[in-house]
C-alpha positions as CSV (number, residue, x, y, z in Angstrom):
1,M,49.2,-13.0,181.4
2,T,48.0,-12.8,177.8
3,Y,48.1,-10.0,175.2
4,A,47.7,-9.5,171.5
5,V,50.7,-8.3,169.4
6,V,51.2,-6.9,165.9
7,E,54.5,-6.4,164.2
8,A,55.1,-4.7,160.8
9,L,58.3,-4.1,158.9
10,R,58.6,-2.1,155.7
11,S,62.0,-2.0,153.8
12,V,62.8,0.2,150.8
13,T,66.0,-0.6,148.8
14,P,67.1,0.1,145.2
15,R,65.5,-3.3,144.4
16,G,62.1,-2.1,145.5
17,S,60.0,-2.2,148.7
18,R,59.0,-5.1,150.8
19,E,56.5,-5.3,153.6
20,R,56.0,-8.0,156.2
21,A,53.5,-8.2,159.0
22,W,52.5,-10.8,161.6
23,S,50.1,-10.8,164.4
24,G,49.0,-13.2,167.1
25,T,48.6,-13.8,170.8
26,V,51.1,-14.4,173.6
27,A,50.5,-16.2,176.9
28,V,53.0,-16.1,179.7
29,A,53.1,-18.1,182.9
30,G,55.7,-19.8,185.2
31,G,58.7,-18.9,183.1
32,R,57.2,-20.3,179.9
33,A,55.6,-18.5,177.0
34,R,53.4,-19.3,174.0
35,F,53.3,-17.2,170.8
36,S,50.5,-18.2,168.4
37,L,50.2,-16.4,165.1
38,T,47.0,-15.7,163.2
39,G,46.9,-15.9,159.4
40,S,50.7,-16.0,158.8
41,A,53.9,-17.8,159.8
42,F,57.0,-16.5,161.6
43,P,59.4,-14.8,159.2
44,E,61.3,-17.2,156.9
45,T,59.5,-20.3,158.3
46,R,56.4,-22.3,158.0
47,A,55.9,-22.3,161.8
48,T,52.7,-20.6,163.2
49,L,53.4,-21.4,166.9
50,A,56.4,-20.8,169.1
51,L,56.8,-22.2,172.6
52,S,59.5,-20.7,174.9
53,D,61.2,-22.2,178.0
54,A,64.5,-22.0,179.8
55,A,66.2,-24.2,177.1
56,G,65.2,-22.2,174.1
57,V,62.3,-22.0,171.6
58,T,60.3,-24.7,169.9
59,L,58.8,-23.8,166.5
60,V,55.7,-25.7,165.4
61,D,54.2,-26.1,162.0
62,L,50.7,-27.1,163.0
63,G,49.7,-27.8,159.4
64,E,52.4,-30.4,158.8
65,K,52.4,-31.4,162.5
66,V,56.2,-31.0,162.9
67,A,58.3,-29.1,165.4
68,A,61.9,-28.1,165.8
69,R,64.0,-26.8,168.6
70,A,65.9,-23.5,168.2
71,S,68.1,-21.4,170.4
72,R,66.9,-18.0,171.3
73,E,69.5,-16.4,169.0
74,E,68.4,-18.6,166.1
75,F,64.8,-17.5,166.7
76,F,65.7,-13.9,166.9
77,A,67.7,-14.1,163.7
78,L,64.6,-15.0,161.7
79,F,63.4,-11.4,162.2
80,R,66.6,-9.8,160.9
81,P,67.3,-9.4,157.1
82,A,70.2,-11.4,155.7
83,S,73.0,-9.4,154.1
84,E,75.1,-10.0,151.0
85,E,78.0,-8.7,153.1
86,A,77.6,-11.3,155.8
87,G,80.7,-13.3,155.0
88,P,83.7,-11.0,154.6
89,A,87.3,-12.0,155.0
90,A,87.8,-9.2,157.5
91,M,85.3,-6.9,159.3
92,R,85.9,-3.9,161.5
93,L,83.3,-1.9,163.4
94,A,83.8,1.8,164.2
95,D,81.9,4.9,165.3
96,V,79.6,2.8,167.5
97,S,77.0,4.9,169.3
98,V,74.1,3.6,171.4
99,A,71.8,5.6,173.7
100,V,68.7,4.5,175.6
101,T,67.3,7.4,177.6
102,P,64.0,8.2,179.5
103,A,61.7,10.4,177.5
104,G,58.8,11.1,179.8
105,P,55.4,9.4,179.9
106,G,54.2,7.4,177.0
107,R,50.6,6.8,175.7
108,P,48.5,4.7,178.1
109,R,47.7,1.3,176.9
110,D,44.4,-0.4,177.9
111,G,44.2,2.0,180.9
112,V,47.7,1.2,182.0
113,P,50.2,4.1,182.2
114,T,53.5,3.8,180.3
115,T,56.9,5.2,180.3
116,R,58.6,6.3,177.1
117,W,62.2,5.6,176.2
118,A,64.2,7.1,173.3
119,V,66.5,4.8,171.5
120,S,69.3,5.5,169.0
121,L,71.9,3.2,167.5
122,S,74.5,4.0,164.8
123,W,77.7,2.2,163.6
124,T,80.1,2.0,160.6
125,M,81.3,-1.3,159.4
126,K,84.3,-1.8,157.0
127,L,84.6,-5.1,155.1
128,S,87.9,-6.0,153.5
129,E,87.5,-8.0,150.2
130,P,90.0,-8.8,147.5
131,G,90.6,-5.5,145.7
132,R,88.1,-3.3,147.5
133,I,86.9,-2.1,150.9
134,V,83.2,-2.0,151.5
135,T,81.8,0.5,154.0
136,V,78.4,0.1,155.6
137,T,76.9,2.9,157.7
138,H,73.7,2.3,159.7
139,A,71.5,4.4,162.0
140,T,68.3,3.6,163.9
141,K,66.2,5.9,166.0
142,G,62.9,5.4,167.7
143,T,60.8,5.1,170.9
144,V,59.7,2.3,173.2
145,D,56.7,2.7,175.5
146,V,56.7,0.4,178.5
147,A,53.9,-0.7,180.8
148,D,55.4,-0.4,184.2
149,G,54.7,-3.1,186.7
150,F,54.4,-5.9,184.1
151,Q,57.9,-7.2,184.4
152,D,56.6,-10.7,185.2
153,A,54.7,-10.8,181.9
154,R,57.8,-10.2,179.8
155,S,59.1,-13.2,177.9
156,P,61.8,-13.8,175.2
157,F,59.2,-12.9,172.6
158,D,59.4,-9.4,174.0
159,D,63.2,-9.1,173.6
160,L,63.9,-5.7,172.1
161,S,67.4,-6.5,170.8
162,R,66.0,-8.6,167.9
163,L,64.3,-5.5,166.5
164,F,67.7,-3.9,165.7
165,V,70.4,-4.6,163.1
166,A,73.6,-4.9,165.0
167,R,76.6,-7.2,165.5
168,G,79.8,-7.5,167.5
169,E,80.5,-4.4,169.7
170,A,77.3,-2.7,168.5
171,R,75.2,-5.6,169.6
172,E,77.0,-5.8,173.0
173,K,76.5,-2.1,173.7
174,L,72.9,-2.2,172.6
175,D,72.1,-5.2,174.8
176,A,73.6,-3.4,177.8
177,E,71.7,-0.2,177.2
178,L,68.4,-2.0,176.6
179,R,68.6,-3.7,180.0
180,K,67.7,-0.2,181.4
181,I,64.2,-0.8,180.1
182,A,62.1,-2.8,182.6
183,G,58.4,-3.7,182.3
184,L,56.5,-4.8,179.2
185,P,57.2,-3.0,175.9
186,V,53.8,-2.3,174.6
187,A,54.7,0.1,171.7
188,V,57.9,0.2,169.6
189,S,58.5,2.5,166.6
190,L,61.9,2.4,164.9
191,E,63.2,4.0,161.7
192,S,66.5,2.9,160.2
193,A,68.7,4.0,157.3
194,S,71.7,2.2,155.8
195,E,74.2,3.0,153.1
196,V,76.7,0.7,151.4
197,S,79.7,2.1,149.4
198,S,83.0,0.7,148.1
199,E,86.4,1.9,147.3
200,A,89.6,0.4,145.8
201,A,91.9,-1.2,148.3
202,G,95.3,0.2,148.7
203,L,94.8,3.4,146.6
204,P,95.4,6.8,148.1
205,G,92.5,9.0,148.9
206,G,90.0,6.1,148.9
207,A,89.5,6.1,145.1
208,P,86.3,4.5,144.0
209,A,86.6,0.9,142.9
210,E,86.7,0.3,139.2
211,G,83.2,0.0,137.9
212,A,81.8,0.9,141.3
213,A,78.2,2.1,141.4
214,A,76.8,4.9,143.5
215,P,76.3,4.1,147.2
216,V,73.3,1.9,147.9
217,K,70.8,3.3,150.3
218,S,68.1,1.5,152.2
219,T,65.5,2.5,154.7
220,S,63.1,0.6,157.0
221,T,60.3,1.2,159.4
222,L,59.4,-1.2,162.2
223,T,56.5,-1.1,164.5
224,R,55.4,-3.4,167.3
225,T,52.2,-2.9,169.2
226,I,50.7,-4.8,172.2
227,T,47.0,-4.6,173.1
228,A,44.4,-6.5,175.1
229,L,46.5,-6.9,178.2
230,S,44.9,-9.4,180.5
231,R,46.2,-10.8,183.8
232,R,44.6,-13.5,185.9
233,A,45.7,-16.2,188.4
234,R,47.4,-19.2,186.9
235,T,45.6,-22.6,187.0
236,S,46.7,-26.2,186.4
237,A,44.7,-26.2,183.2
238,D,47.1,-23.5,181.8
239,D,50.0,-26.0,181.7
240,A,48.6,-27.6,178.5
241,L,49.1,-24.3,176.6
242,F,52.8,-24.7,176.8
243,L,53.1,-28.3,175.8
244,L,53.5,-29.8,172.3
245,P,50.4,-31.5,170.9
246,D,50.8,-35.3,171.1
247,D,50.6,-35.8,167.3
248,V,53.5,-33.4,166.5
249,R,56.8,-35.0,165.3
250,S,60.2,-33.5,166.1
251,R,62.4,-32.6,163.1
252,S,65.6,-30.6,162.5
253,L,65.2,-26.8,162.3
254,D,66.0,-26.7,158.5
255,R,62.8,-28.6,157.9
256,L,60.8,-25.6,159.0
257,L,62.8,-22.8,157.3
258,A,62.0,-21.1,154.1
259,Q,64.6,-19.5,151.8
260,R,65.5,-16.1,153.1
261,P,65.5,-12.9,151.0
262,V,68.7,-10.9,150.9
263,L,68.7,-7.1,151.3
264,P,71.7,-5.0,150.1
């Protein structure tokens, strides 16, 4: 099975807007998958090729001819924005709400009928820091169109969980709900909004922290589209697609990573 994929993410914060996009082709056969990008690298890396098997993902920089192994979670984390609030002394999630529900037929893709799912996620996170409490609220809503009958074509590269910002209880509930969606996701559209505010710790009424600024609001829009669905019988010649080239050297993952931007 092969298909073409395009992903695009646009984030708007008080620091300005940022757009990222990547496109390429995916081949899937025998429990292995190959994701080859065109004209760009995977987010925050110099790798343009990813090979997936039961043990994880191998990222490959074909220009420098080096490769590095990564767990699936490490690979998925490349697509999620880092946060300045990522290392609190204490963190508590509340008001976690996740829903994945059928929403009728979706738009056909390459002559293949699809089923649409509505997805919503929201949570509140409180971070305790010396002298203040930071509150982060987040909400994501969107749709997923799935080509039914293509479950065997799905690979880790089609994991929907990596498209969402969630952790802890929110991540666990999201993953459980997303398991309702079978088949191949051929169209994903998500809109997210986050707000960060702070208050002085230990003061009645949640008084604003001294010198605190107005709440920081951010929004993002993510789309993922699959086209050119093609299925044929597997041949022995296909095995070479999922193997590292002979002239590629193995290195540690940090050798392929670029410095990550931070979003508020």
